[in-house]
C-alpha positions in Angstrom: 119.8 128.1 103.8 120.6 124.4 103.3 117.7 123.4 105.5 115.4 125.8 103.6 116.7 124.1 100.3 116.3 120.4 101.3 112.9 121.4 102.4 112.0 122.7 99.0 113.2 119.7 97.3 111.6 117.3 99.3 108.2 119.1 98.8 109.0 119.3 95.2 109.7 115.9 95.1 106.5 114.9 96.9 104.6 116.3 94.1 106.0 114.6 91.1 104.6 111.3 89.5 106.7 108.3 91.3 108.2 107.3 88.2 109.9 110.8 87.8 111.0 111.3 91.2 112.6 108.0 91.3 114.6 109.2 88.5 115.5 112.2 89.8 116.5 110.3 93.2 118.2 107.8 91.4 120.5 110.3 89.9 121.2 112.0 93.1 122.4 108.5 94.5 124.6 108.0 91.4 126.1 111.4 92.1 127.0 110.3 95.7 128.7 107.2 94.3 130.5 109.1 91.7 131.5 112.0 94.3 133.1 109.1 96.3 132.1 111.0 99.6 131.4 109.5 103.1 128.3 107.4 101.9 130.3 105.8 99.1 132.9 104.9 101.7 130.9 103.5 104.3 128.8 101.5 101.7 132.2 99.9 100.5 133.1 99.1 104.0 130.0 97.4 105.0 129.8 95.2 101.7 133.2 94.1 102.3 132.6 93.2 105.7 128.9 91.5 105.0 129.3 90.3 101.6 133.1 89.3 101.5 132.3 87.1 98.4 131.2 89.8 96.3 134.6 91.5 95.3 136.2 93.6 92.6 134.2 95.4 90.0 131.1 93.4 90.9 131.4 94.8 94.7 131.6 98.3 92.9 128.7 98.0 90.9 126.7 97.0 93.9 127.9 99.9 96.0 126.6 102.2 92.6 123.3 100.3 92.8 122.9 101.0 96.7 123.5 104.6 96.4 121.2 104.8 93.5 118.6 103.2 95.6 119.0 105.0 98.5 118.6 108.1 96.4 115.1 106.7 95.1 113.9 106.3 98.8 114.5 109.9 99.6 112.3 110.8 96.5 109.7 108.3 97.4 109.7 109.0 101.1 108.7 112.8 100.1 106.0 111.4 97.9 104.3 109.2 100.6 104.4 112.0 103.2 102.7 114.5 100.9 100.1 111.7 99.4 97.0 110.2 100.8 96.4 106.3 101.7 94.5 105.9 98.7 97.4 106.9 96.4 100.1 104.6 98.1 97.5 101.8 97.9 97.2 102.1 94.0 101.2 101.9 93.9 101.3 98.8 96.1 101.3 96.3 93.4 101.7 93.0 95.3 101.4 91.6 98.8 103.3 88.8 100.2 102.7 87.3 103.4 99.2 88.7 104.1 98.1 85.6 105.6 101.3 85.8 108.1 100.2 89.2 109.1 96.4 88.4 109.7 97.3 85.1 111.8 99.5 87.1 114.1 97.0 89.8 114.6 94.5 87.1 115.1 96.4 85.7 118.3 95.3 88.9 120.2 98.6 89.1 121.7 99.8 92.2 119.5 102.3 92.4 116.5 105.6 93.9 117.0 106.9 94.6 113.3 110.4 94.8 112.4 110.8 97.4 109.6 114.8 97.3 108.3 115.9 100.1 106.5 115.3 98.0 103.2 113.3 99.3 100.1 111.1 102.2 101.3 110.6 101.8 104.9 108.2 105.2 105.0 105.7 102.8 103.0 105.6 100.3 105.9 103.6 102.5 108.3 100.6 103.4 106.4 100.5 99.7 105.0 100.5 98.3 108.5 98.0 100.8 109.6 95.7 99.5 107.0 95.4 96.2 108.9 94.9 97.5 112.7 96.2 100.7 114.6 99.8 101.2 114.7 102.5 102.8 117.2 105.7 103.5 115.9 109.0 104.7 117.3 110.0 108.4 116.2 113.4 110.0 116.9 112.9 113.8 115.3 115.8 114.8 113.3 117.6 117.9 114.4 116.2 120.5 111.8 112.7 121.8 112.9 111.6 122.3 109.5 112.3 118.8 108.6 111.0 117.5 111.7 107.7 119.2 111.1 107.5 117.7 107.4 108.4 114.1 108.5 106.1 114.1 111.5 102.9 115.4 109.5 103.7 112.8 106.8 104.0 109.9 109.0 101.1 111.0 111.3 98.2 109.9 109.3 95.0 107.9 110.2 95.6 105.3 112.4 99.0 105.9 113.2 100.4 107.4 116.6 103.9 108.2 116.8 105.9 107.5 119.9 109.1 109.3 121.0 112.1 107.4 122.0 112.4 107.7 125.8 110.2 106.0 128.5 107.1 107.6 127.8 107.2 106.3 124.2 108.1 102.5 125.5 105.0 103.0 127.7 103.1 103.6 124.5 104.5 100.7 122.9 103.4 98.3 125.6 100.0 99.8 125.9 99.4 99.2 122.2 100.7 95.7 122.4 98.7 94.8 125.3 95.4 96.2 123.5 96.5 93.7 120.6 97.4 96.4 118.2 100.5 96.8 115.8 103.8 98.2 116.9 106.6 99.1 114.4 110.4 99.5 115.1 113.3 100.0 113.1 115.2 97.0 114.2 118.8 97.8 112.5 119.9 101.0 114.4 122.7 101.4 116.7 121.1 101.9 120.3 122.2 105.0 122.1 124.3 104.4 125.3 122.1 103.5 128.1 119.2 102.6 125.6 119.8 99.0 126.0 122.3 97.0 123.6 123.8 93.8 123.5 126.4 92.5 120.8 125.4 89.8 118.3 126.4 89.0 115.0 125.0 90.8 111.9 126.2 89.0 108.7 129.0 87.3 110.8 130.3 90.5 112.1 129.8 91.8 115.8 127.0 94.4 116.0 125.6 96.3 119.0 122.0 95.5 118.8 118.8 96.9 120.6 117.3 94.9 123.3 114.0 96.8 123.3 112.5 94.1 121.0 113.3 91.3 123.5 112.1 93.3 126.3 108.8 94.1 124.9 108.4 90.3 123.6 109.0 88.8 127.0 106.7 91.5 128.5 103.6 91.2 126.3 104.0 87.8 124.7 103.5 89.6 121.3 104.1 87.9 117.9 107.0 89.2 115.9 107.2 89.6 112.0 109.4 91.3 109.4 108.0 93.8 107.0 109.5 95.6 104.1 108.3 97.5 101.0 110.2 96.3 98.0 110.6 98.5 95.1 109.5 97.3 92.1 108.3 98.6 88.4 105.4 101.0 89.2 105.4 100.6 92.7 106.1 98.5 95.6 106.0 94.8 96.9 104.9 94.3 100.3 106.9 91.5 101.9 105.8 89.9 105.7 108.0 87.3 106.9 108.0 85.4 110.1 110.6 86.4 112.3 113.4 83.7 113.3 112.1 81.8 116.2 115.2 82.7 118.4 113.8 86.0 119.0 111.4 84.7 121.6 114.0 83.2 123.9 114.2 84.4 127.2 118.2 84.7 126.7 118.8 88.3 125.7 121.8 87.3 123.6 120.0 84.6 121.7 117.2 86.9 121.4 119.1 89.5 119.6 120.8 87.1 117.4 117.3 86.1 116.2 116.3 89.7 115.6 119.7 90.1 113.4 119.0 87.1 111.5 115.6 88.3 110.9 116.8 91.3 109.4 119.5 89.3 107.3 116.6 87.4 105.9 115.0 90.5 104.6 118.0 92.0 103.2 119.1 89.1 101.3 115.6 89.1 99.6 116.7 92.7 98.0 120.4 93.4 98.9 120.7 96.5 96.9 117.8 98.2 98.3 119.7 98.1 101.8 120.8 101.1 103.4 124.6 100.1 103.1 125.9 103.4 104.1 124.4 103.5 107.7 127.6 102.7 110.1 125.8 99.5 111.8 128.8 98.3 113.2 130.1 101.2 115.3 130.1 101.0 119.2 130.9 97.3 118.8 134.1 95.2 119.6 136.2 93.6 116.9 135.1 90.1 117.7 131.9 88.3 119.3 
C-alpha cells in the first residue's frame, strides 16, 4: 500500500508545474523537520560534525532549510523523470563551466563526472547527455514499481545505465576508452568488498569509494564535478575541475582529492546538500 501511494504521489508531482511541485515538496520537507524524525536527527549530527562553526539557532535554521530543499528535490526528480529533455532544457537557466566540460571532452580520454547529492542530481544526467553519450551507475531500489519508474525516467536518449557490479564497471571502462562521459555519485558509502578507503570529508574520517581512482588510473580520463543548483525558475548547472589530487597514483591521496572535490561543490550551496545521508558510517573515529 505504501509503495502504491508513493508511486501515485511521484507520478502526480511529475505532472505539476515546477514551481507548484517545489512548493509541495518544500512543505513535505518542512514536515520532516517538524516531526524531528530520523532525517532531522541525522542532518543535525552531520551539520554539527561538518559545519561546527554554525551553532544554535543558525544551525537549526540550516537543518530546516536542508530538509525543505530535500523535499523539493524529490518533487523535481519526479518531473525530470516524467518530462522530456526539451522541457528540462527550458528550465536550465544558466550554465557555469561550459568551457571546462568541452575542454575535458576535447582531450579524447573520456570524462568522469562526479555528481554529488547536491541540488538536484537527477538533472545532471540529461544535461551531460546533451554533450556526449553518458553511462551512469544505477543501483535499483528494493521496490519493483519504484525501480521501473526511476529506470524509465533515467534511461532516455543518449544515456546508458550500468549495474553496480563487475559488468557495470566494465561498461564504464569501455565508455571512457571511447572518449564518452561516465557519471558517478561520489559521496555514497561503498558496500563491503566494493573498494573503499578512509579519507577526510569536512575534517571527519569517511569511508570513500576507490572506484574513481581505479577508473582514472586505468583510462587516463579527465575528471570534473557537476551539480544542478536550484535557482528561481529552474536550475543553474555548475561544472568545476576536480581537485588535482584525484589523479594521484596513491589511492589515499586520490580519494582525499575526491572528497575535496565534493566539499568544493557543497560549499557553493550548503543548504541544498543531502545532509540526512549517513555519510560517516563504517568509518573509524580518527584518520
